C-alpha positions as CSV (number, residue, x, y, z in Angstrom):
1,M,136.2,55.1,161.9
2,I,134.6,57.9,163.8
3,V,132.1,60.0,162.0
4,S,133.0,63.7,162.1
5,G,130.8,66.7,161.7
6,F,127.0,66.4,161.4
7,I,124.4,64.5,159.4
8,Q,121.1,65.8,158.3
9,I,117.7,64.3,159.0
10,N,114.5,66.1,158.1
11,N,116.5,69.3,157.5
12,E,118.0,69.1,161.1
13,L,121.7,68.7,161.8
14,I,122.5,65.8,164.1
15,S,125.9,65.8,165.9
16,A,128.3,62.9,166.0
17,D,127.5,62.3,169.7
18,N,124.2,60.7,168.6
19,I,125.8,58.2,166.2
20,E,127.0,54.7,167.2
21,P,129.0,52.3,165.0
22,L,127.3,49.0,164.1
23,S,130.3,46.9,163.2
24,E,128.2,43.8,162.8
25,R,126.3,45.4,160.0
26,S,129.3,47.0,158.2
27,G,130.4,45.4,154.9
28,S,133.4,45.5,152.6
29,T,132.5,48.8,151.0
30,C,130.2,50.5,153.7
31,L,130.3,51.3,157.4
32,C,127.0,51.3,159.3
33,Y,125.8,53.3,162.3
34,M,122.7,53.8,164.5
35,V,121.6,57.4,164.8
36,R,119.3,58.6,167.6
37,Y,117.2,61.7,166.9
38,L,114.3,62.9,169.0
39,G,113.9,59.5,170.7
40,K,113.8,57.6,167.4
41,R,116.5,55.3,166.0
42,Y,117.7,55.5,162.4
43,F,120.1,53.4,160.4
44,M,123.0,55.1,158.5
45,K,125.5,53.8,156.1
46,R,128.4,55.5,154.4
47,L,131.2,54.5,152.1
48,R,134.5,53.5,153.6
49,R,137.4,55.9,153.1
50,E,139.0,53.9,150.3
51,Y,135.7,54.1,148.3
52,A,134.5,57.6,149.4
53,D,136.1,59.4,146.4
54,N,135.4,56.7,143.8
55,P,132.8,58.1,141.3
56,R,131.4,54.6,140.6
57,Y,130.5,54.0,144.2
58,Q,129.3,57.5,144.7
59,E,127.0,56.9,141.7
60,L,125.7,53.6,143.2
61,F,125.0,55.4,146.5
62,R,123.1,58.2,144.8
63,K,121.2,55.7,142.6
64,E,120.2,53.6,145.7
65,F,118.8,56.6,147.6
66,E,117.0,58.3,144.7
67,T,115.4,55.0,143.7
68,G,114.5,54.0,147.3
69,Q,113.1,57.3,148.4
70,H,110.2,57.0,145.9
71,L,109.3,53.5,147.0
72,T,107.0,52.7,149.8
73,H,106.1,49.1,150.8
74,E,105.6,47.5,154.1
75,H,108.3,44.9,153.5
76,L,110.9,47.4,152.1
77,V,113.2,49.5,154.2
78,K,112.3,53.2,154.1
79,Y,114.9,55.7,152.9
80,V,114.9,59.0,154.8
81,S,117.7,61.3,153.6
82,M,121.1,61.5,151.8
83,G,123.9,64.0,152.6
84,E,127.6,64.6,152.5
85,D,130.1,65.7,155.1
86,V,133.8,65.8,155.5
87,D,133.9,61.9,155.4
88,G,131.9,61.7,152.2
89,C,128.3,60.8,151.3
90,Y,125.9,58.9,153.5
91,I,122.3,57.5,153.5
92,V,119.9,57.6,156.4
93,M,117.2,54.9,156.5
94,E,114.7,53.5,159.0
95,Y,116.2,51.4,161.7
96,I,115.0,47.8,161.7
97,D,115.1,46.0,165.0
98,G,115.7,42.4,164.1
99,E,118.2,40.1,162.5
100,T,119.1,39.0,158.9
101,L,117.7,35.8,157.4
102,G,121.2,34.3,157.7
103,E,121.4,35.2,161.4
104,R,118.0,33.7,162.0
105,M,118.9,30.5,160.2
106,K,122.1,30.2,162.3
107,N,120.6,31.3,165.7
108,D,117.2,29.6,165.5
109,P,116.9,27.0,162.8
110,S,113.8,25.5,164.5
111,F,112.0,28.7,163.5
112,F,111.8,27.3,160.0
113,A,110.5,23.9,161.0
114,E,106.9,25.3,160.7
115,P,105.9,25.3,157.0
116,F,103.5,28.3,157.5
117,R,106.5,30.4,158.6
118,V,108.4,29.6,155.4
119,R,105.3,30.3,153.4
120,R,104.8,33.7,155.2
121,L,108.5,34.7,154.8
122,F,108.6,34.0,151.1
123,T,105.2,35.4,150.2
124,Q,106.1,38.6,152.0
125,L,109.5,38.8,150.2
126,L,107.8,38.1,146.8
127,S,105.1,40.8,147.6
128,C,107.9,43.3,148.0
129,L,109.6,42.1,144.8
130,A,106.4,42.4,142.9
131,Y,106.1,46.0,144.1
132,L,109.6,46.7,143.0
133,H,109.1,45.1,139.6
134,H,105.9,47.0,139.1
135,H,107.9,50.2,139.6
136,Q,110.5,49.0,137.1
137,V,113.1,48.2,139.7
138,L,115.1,44.9,139.9
139,H,116.9,44.3,143.2
140,L,119.7,42.1,141.8
141,D,121.4,41.6,145.2
142,L,119.1,39.2,147.1
143,K,121.0,37.2,149.7
144,L,120.8,36.1,153.3
145,D,122.2,39.4,154.6
146,N,119.8,41.6,152.7
147,I,116.6,40.1,154.0
148,M,115.8,41.0,157.6
149,L,113.2,39.6,160.0
150,T,111.8,42.0,162.5
151,R,112.1,41.2,166.2
152,I,108.5,41.7,167.2
153,S,106.5,40.1,164.4
154,D,109.0,38.3,162.3
155,D,108.0,40.4,159.2
156,V,110.3,40.6,156.2
157,K,112.2,43.8,155.5
158,L,114.2,43.9,152.3
159,I,117.2,46.1,152.4
160,D,120.1,47.4,150.3
161,L,119.1,48.7,146.8
162,G,122.8,49.4,146.0
163,F,122.9,47.0,143.0
164,C,119.3,47.6,141.9
165,Y,118.4,48.4,138.3
166,S,115.9,51.1,137.6
167,D,114.8,52.4,134.2
168,S,116.1,55.8,135.2
169,Y,119.7,54.7,135.5
170,D,122.2,52.8,133.5
171,L,122.5,49.2,134.6
172,S,125.1,49.1,137.4
173,M,124.8,45.4,137.9
174,G,126.2,43.8,141.0
175,C,126.9,40.2,141.6
176,N,127.0,38.4,145.0
177,G,128.1,35.1,143.5
178,I,126.3,32.7,145.7
179,F,122.7,33.7,144.9
180,S,123.3,35.4,141.5
181,A,121.7,34.0,138.4
182,P,123.9,32.7,135.5
183,E,123.1,35.7,133.3
184,Q,124.1,38.0,136.1
185,N,127.4,36.1,136.8
186,E,128.2,36.1,133.1
187,G,127.4,39.8,132.7
188,R,124.7,39.2,130.1
189,I,123.0,42.6,130.6
190,Q,120.5,42.0,127.8
191,D,119.1,38.9,129.6
192,I,118.5,40.5,133.0
193,N,114.8,40.6,134.0
194,V,112.4,39.7,136.9
195,G,113.5,36.0,136.5
196,T,117.0,37.1,137.7
197,D,115.6,38.1,141.1
198,L,113.3,35.0,141.2
199,Y,116.4,32.8,140.6
200,A,117.8,34.2,143.9
201,V,114.5,33.6,145.7
202,G,114.5,30.0,144.6
203,L,118.0,29.5,145.9
204,L,117.1,31.2,149.2
205,L,114.1,28.9,149.5
206,G,116.2,25.9,148.8
207,N,118.7,26.9,151.6
208,V,115.9,27.4,154.1
209,C,114.3,24.0,153.3
210,L,117.7,22.3,153.7
211,L,117.6,23.1,157.4
212,H,114.8,20.5,157.8
213,P,115.1,18.0,154.9
214,K,112.7,15.5,156.6
215,I,109.9,18.1,156.6
216,Y,110.5,19.7,153.1
217,E,111.9,16.8,151.1
218,N,109.1,16.4,148.5
219,A,108.7,16.6,144.8
220,A,106.5,19.7,144.8
221,I,109.1,21.8,146.6
222,S,111.9,20.4,144.5
223,D,110.0,21.2,141.3
224,L,109.3,24.8,142.6
225,V,113.0,25.4,143.4
226,A,114.1,23.8,140.1
227,R,111.8,26.0,138.0
228,S,112.8,29.2,139.7
229,T,116.5,28.4,139.3
230,H,116.3,27.0,135.7
231,I,119.3,28.1,133.7
232,D,117.0,29.2,130.9
233,L,115.0,32.4,131.9
234,S,112.1,31.4,129.7
235,H,111.5,28.4,132.0
236,R,111.4,30.4,135.2
237,F,108.4,32.0,136.8
238,R,107.2,35.0,134.8
239,S,106.5,37.2,137.8
240,A,106.9,37.4,141.6
241,E,103.1,37.0,141.8
242,E,103.2,33.8,139.9
243,M,105.9,32.4,142.1
244,A,104.0,33.5,145.2
245,C,101.0,31.7,143.9
246,A,103.0,28.5,143.5
247,I,104.5,28.8,147.0
248,K,101.0,29.1,148.5
249,Q,100.0,25.9,146.7
250,V,103.0,24.0,147.8
251,F,103.2,25.0,151.4
252,P,100.3,24.7,154.0
253,D,97.9,27.6,154.3
254,D,98.7,30.4,156.7
255,Y,96.0,29.2,159.0
256,G,96.7,25.6,158.4
257,N,99.2,25.4,161.3
258,V,99.4,28.5,163.4
259,G,95.7,29.3,162.9
260,R,94.5,25.8,163.7
261,K,96.8,25.6,166.8
262,S,95.7,29.0,168.1
263,R,92.1,28.2,167.5
264,T,92.4,24.9,169.2
265,R,94.0,26.5,172.3
266,A,91.3,29.2,172.3
267,L,88.5,26.6,172.0
268,S,90.0,24.5,174.8
269,S,90.0,27.4,177.2
270,I,86.6,28.6,176.2
271,V,85.0,25.1,176.4
272,G,86.5,24.6,179.8
273,L,85.1,27.9,180.9
274,S,81.7,27.2,179.4
275,L,81.6,23.8,181.2
276,F,82.6,25.5,184.4
277,L,79.8,28.0,184.1
278,G,77.4,25.1,183.2
279,G,76.3,26.5,179.9
280,V,76.7,25.7,176.2
281,A,75.7,29.0,174.7
282,A,79.4,30.2,174.7
283,W,80.3,27.2,172.5
284,H,77.8,28.1,169.9
285,F,78.9,31.7,170.0
286,I,82.6,30.9,169.5
287,D,81.8,28.3,166.9
288,G,79.9,30.9,164.9
289,I,82.9,33.3,165.1
290,I,85.2,30.6,163.8
291,E,82.9,29.8,160.9
292,Q,82.9,33.5,160.0
293,E,86.7,33.5,159.7
294,K,86.5,31.0,156.8
295,P,85.9,32.4,153.3
296,V,82.4,31.6,152.0
297,L,82.6,29.6,148.8
298,F,79.8,28.6,146.5
299,D,79.1,27.4,142.9
300,S,76.7,28.9,140.4
301,N,76.2,27.8,136.7
302,G,79.5,25.9,136.6
303,I,81.7,28.6,138.2
304,S,82.9,28.8,141.8
305,Y,82.8,32.1,143.7
306,S,84.2,33.5,146.9
307,I,82.5,36.2,148.9
308,V,84.6,39.3,149.0
309,S,82.4,41.3,151.5
310,P,79.2,40.0,153.1
311,E,78.4,43.6,154.1
312,S,78.5,44.9,150.5
313,F,77.2,41.6,149.0
314,T,80.2,41.3,146.6
315,C,82.0,38.2,145.3
316,T,84.7,37.1,142.9
317,T,85.2,34.1,140.6
318,I,87.8,31.6,141.7
319,G,87.5,28.8,139.1
320,R,85.4,26.2,137.5
321,A,82.9,24.3,139.7
322,N,84.2,20.9,140.8
323,S,81.1,18.9,140.4
324,P,81.9,15.7,138.5
325,S,78.5,15.6,136.9
326,D,79.0,18.9,135.1
327,K,80.7,18.8,131.7
328,P,83.0,21.8,131.5
329,M,81.6,24.4,129.1
330,T,83.5,25.7,126.1
331,I,81.5,29.0,126.3
332,V,81.5,30.8,129.6
333,S,79.6,33.9,130.5
334,I,80.4,35.6,133.8
335,K,77.2,37.2,135.0
336,P,77.1,40.5,137.0
337,V,74.9,39.0,139.8
338,V,74.8,35.5,141.3
339,V,72.5,34.1,144.0
340,H,73.6,32.2,147.1
341,D,71.3,31.2,149.9
342,D,68.7,33.5,148.5
343,V,71.0,36.4,148.7
344,R,72.1,38.3,145.5
345,Y,75.8,39.0,145.3
346,R,77.4,41.4,142.8
347,V,80.4,40.0,140.9
348,V,83.1,42.6,141.0
349,S,86.1,40.7,139.6
350,V,87.4,37.6,137.7
351,G,89.8,36.3,140.4
352,D,93.4,35.3,140.2
353,S,94.0,32.2,138.0
354,T,90.3,31.6,137.6
355,F,90.8,29.8,134.2
356,Y,94.5,29.1,134.5
357,S,95.5,26.5,131.8
358,D,91.9,25.8,131.0
359,S,92.2,23.9,127.7
360,I,88.4,23.6,127.3
361,L,87.5,27.3,127.3
362,Q,87.0,28.7,123.9
363,V,84.7,31.8,124.4
364,L,84.7,34.1,127.4
365,S,82.1,36.8,127.9
366,I,82.4,39.1,131.0
367,S,79.3,41.1,131.8
368,E,79.0,44.8,132.4
369,G,79.5,45.8,136.0
370,I,82.6,43.7,136.5
371,E,85.6,46.0,137.2
372,R,88.7,43.8,137.5
373,L,90.3,40.9,135.6
374,S,92.9,39.6,137.9
375,Y,96.4,38.1,137.7
376,N,96.7,35.0,135.5
377,A,93.0,35.0,135.0
378,C,93.1,33.2,131.6
379,T,96.8,32.3,131.3
380,G,97.4,29.2,129.2
381,C,93.9,28.9,127.8
382,R,95.3,27.7,124.5
383,N,91.9,27.2,122.8
384,L,90.4,30.5,123.9
385,H,89.7,32.4,120.7
386,T,87.0,35.0,121.6
387,V,86.9,37.4,124.5
388,S,84.3,40.0,125.3
389,L,85.4,42.6,127.9
390,P,82.9,45.0,129.5
391,L,83.1,48.8,129.4
392,S,83.1,48.7,133.2
393,L,86.5,47.0,133.4
394,K,89.0,49.3,135.1
395,S,92.0,47.1,135.7
396,I,93.7,44.0,134.3
397,G,96.2,41.9,136.1
398,E,99.6,40.6,134.9
399,S,99.7,37.8,132.3
400,A,95.9,37.8,132.2
401,F,95.9,36.3,128.6
402,S,99.5,35.1,128.2
403,R,99.9,31.9,126.2
404,C,96.3,32.1,124.8
405,H,97.6,30.8,121.4
406,S,94.2,30.9,119.6
407,L,93.2,34.4,120.6
408,K,93.1,36.5,117.4
409,H,91.3,39.8,118.1
410,I,90.8,41.9,121.3
411,I,89.0,45.2,122.0
412,L,90.1,46.8,125.2
413,P,87.6,48.8,127.3
414,P,87.9,52.6,127.5
415,Y,88.9,53.0,131.2
416,I,92.1,51.0,131.0
417,D,95.1,53.3,131.4
418,R,97.8,50.7,131.8
419,L,98.4,47.3,130.2
420,P,100.3,45.1,132.7
421,I,103.4,42.9,132.4
422,G,103.0,40.0,130.0
423,M,99.3,40.5,129.4
424,F,99.3,39.0,125.8
425,E,102.7,37.4,125.9
426,E,103.0,34.4,123.5
427,C,99.5,35.0,122.0
428,S,100.9,33.7,118.7
429,S,97.7,34.1,116.7
430,L,96.9,37.7,117.9
431,E,96.5,39.8,114.8
432,T,94.7,43.0,115.9
433,I,94.1,44.9,119.0
434,H,92.0,48.0,119.7
435,F,93.8,50.3,122.1
436,P,91.7,52.6,124.2
437,E,92.3,56.4,124.2
438,G,93.5,57.2,127.6
439,L,96.0,54.3,127.7
440,E,99.2,55.8,129.2
441,S,101.7,52.9,129.5
442,I,102.3,49.3,128.4
443,G,104.1,47.0,130.7
444,R,107.2,44.9,130.1
445,G,106.8,42.1,127.6
446,C,103.1,42.8,127.2
447,F,102.9,41.6,123.6
448,A,106.2,39.6,123.4
449,S,106.1,36.8,120.9
450,S,102.6,37.7,119.8
451,G,101.4,37.5,116.2
452,L,100.7,41.2,115.7
453,T,101.4,42.5,112.2
454,M,100.6,46.3,112.5
455,I,100.3,48.5,115.6
456,Q,98.9,52.0,115.9
457,L,99.4,53.2,119.5
458,P,96.9,55.7,120.9
459,D,97.7,59.4,121.2
460,S,97.5,59.2,125.0
461,L,100.4,56.8,125.3
462,R,103.4,58.0,127.3
463,S,105.6,55.0,128.0
464,L,106.5,51.6,126.5
465,E,108.4,49.5,128.9
466,Q,111.1,46.9,128.3
467,G,110.5,44.3,125.6
468,V,106.9,45.2,125.0
469,F,107.0,43.8,121.4
470,L,110.0,41.5,121.8
471,N,110.1,38.8,119.2
472,C,106.9,39.8,117.4
473,R,108.3,38.3,114.2
474,S,105.3,39.2,112.0
475,L,105.2,42.8,113.0
476,R,105.7,45.0,109.9
477,S,104.5,48.5,110.8
478,V,104.4,50.6,114.0
479,T,103.0,54.0,114.6
480,L,104.3,55.9,117.7
481,P,102.3,58.9,118.9
482,A,103.6,62.4,119.6
483,S,102.8,61.9,123.3
484,L,105.3,58.9,123.7
485,E,108.1,60.0,126.0
486,R,109.9,56.7,126.8
487,I,110.7,53.6,124.8
488,G,112.2,50.8,126.9
489,D,115.2,48.7,126.0
490,F,114.6,45.7,123.7
491,C,111.2,47.0,122.9
492,F,111.3,45.8,119.2
493,H,114.1,43.2,119.4
494,G,113.5,40.2,117.2
495,C,110.9,42.0,115.1
496,D,112.5,40.7,111.9
497,S,109.7,41.8,109.6
498,L,109.5,45.4,110.8
499,V,110.1,47.7,107.9
500,E,108.2,50.9,108.8
501,V,108.2,53.0,111.9
502,R,106.1,56.2,112.0
503,N,107.1,58.4,114.9
504,Y,105.0,61.6,115.5
505,S,107.2,63.0,118.2
506,E,108.9,66.2,117.2
507,T,111.7,65.4,119.6
508,P,113.6,62.1,119.2
509,Q,113.0,59.9,122.3
510,P,116.2,58.9,124.1
511,I,116.8,55.3,123.2
512,I,119.7,52.8,123.6
513,D,118.9,49.3,122.4
514,V,115.3,49.4,121.2
515,F,115.4,47.9,117.7
516,G,118.3,45.4,117.8
517,S,121.4,45.0,115.8
518,A,119.6,44.9,112.4
519,L,118.2,48.3,113.0
520,G,119.1,49.9,109.6
521,L,118.3,47.0,107.3
522,K,115.5,47.9,105.0
523,R,113.7,49.9,107.6
524,T,112.2,53.3,107.0
525,L,111.5,55.9,109.7
526,Y,108.9,58.5,109.1
527,V,109.0,61.6,111.3
528,P,107.6,65.2,111.4
529,H,109.0,67.2,108.5
530,Q,110.5,69.8,110.8
531,S,112.3,67.2,112.9
532,I,114.1,65.2,110.2
533,D,117.5,66.8,111.0
534,L,117.0,66.1,114.7
535,Y,116.4,62.4,114.0
536,R,119.3,62.2,111.5
537,N,121.6,63.3,114.3
538,A,120.0,61.5,117.2
539,P,121.8,58.3,118.5
540,Y,120.3,55.1,117.2
541,W,117.5,56.9,115.3
542,R,120.0,58.0,112.8
543,D,120.8,54.3,112.0
544,F,117.6,53.8,110.1
545,S,118.3,53.1,106.4
546,H,115.8,55.9,105.4
547,I,114.4,58.8,107.3
548,L,111.5,60.5,105.5
549,P,108.8,63.1,106.4
550,L,105.4,61.9,107.5
């Protein structure tokens, strides 16, 4: 098919003479081209003639571009423009000089014989997926042909958001069959979540490892693949970050192979040169440089730290100290300053997985001055019942307190404007929480399966994402502020005890499947007096058994 007319890039019309077909990239529904404009190459795809007038495929095209144009990540293809000509609509993207993962596996299987390359590939892919998930986007079409490796640096570039799911669009769920999760193959829309993407990543990892079974045949890798591809979503990894953390533990460190080899080669050359020159000063100089590349680790009062920046004298916690003579403390206080080699370092964060699955920890106090509580910091601390968070805390990572079954009360500091994914998931004893004014959004599954009985959300809140209070079976009363604009799907599914919802918004929020099938059973909705008729006519809100004025 020859493209007729012109296409538009940066408000400039490009003639068909600058467009070349890429038959090897074309698929069953799209044709692909390379476009040259002002010395730069672009990638363009458009629907085949038989699909060009199909409203569903036009909608998928529009969704892909409008979703992709607002996303910027180093491992995600960049979307440039969308237009329409006599042959239908088209999308223009950055041109990626490289090959697909499937092509690399076929053309150069030895590339994957180095574990550090497998680690690098999948941590880059998961970094991109974490970014998408943080922006409420599921890819849902991960496969060998949609992951590219750049020619120069072998970096990952994730392409094709055609089947992606975004909160802004209805779920147009695709299915590539080979790498699709069971819930995707079976069309179980209500079960689709981040685990669906991670299922595909697990299968992709398994396929790559099968290229070299003698290298990758071990229990740790098998367990990792088995967990990510478990038929039950609840048994899979909870986030892309968690899976990336597992991959880093299973595969050798980035510097474990390539770094060690390159440093050995460099040292051999430099040692030879230093001997030739008859001096040893060069050896000590290079040895000092190599030592500086290694992260500086040290212990203080039963906690291990890693120096973040020697120049600014800052550090972060990384876990319990490993001294066998120390009995782990049930009460831990993270101090704002620690001393190492007579130098005072300011503690700026509680690092990733610092107390992950620490069954000893019961009380955690984080001192003023510490600004970040990182990903999985206290996940699985089943006996942790008391936490003191400082006013200085500005951000909290995903799943920071998930599965802390003994945690009952929490007061969040005032500068937190977003609660991340799964922060208090499965905190079954959690009874009360103090939300800060200024909180604007609560992430997916943040309080899922927690023990909350009553919730009064702050007046600053604008967004509740998917499944925030999913399966909170003790929840009886919820107060929604007037500022709340969006309530994600499944937000109150499984809240069997919920009998009262107070909604201060004068305009009913657009909802679809927020409260579940038992919506109207013995549930009362209180709304502003002047808005009663609006709610009584609004989809789903009108299904409450009683709608009364506040």
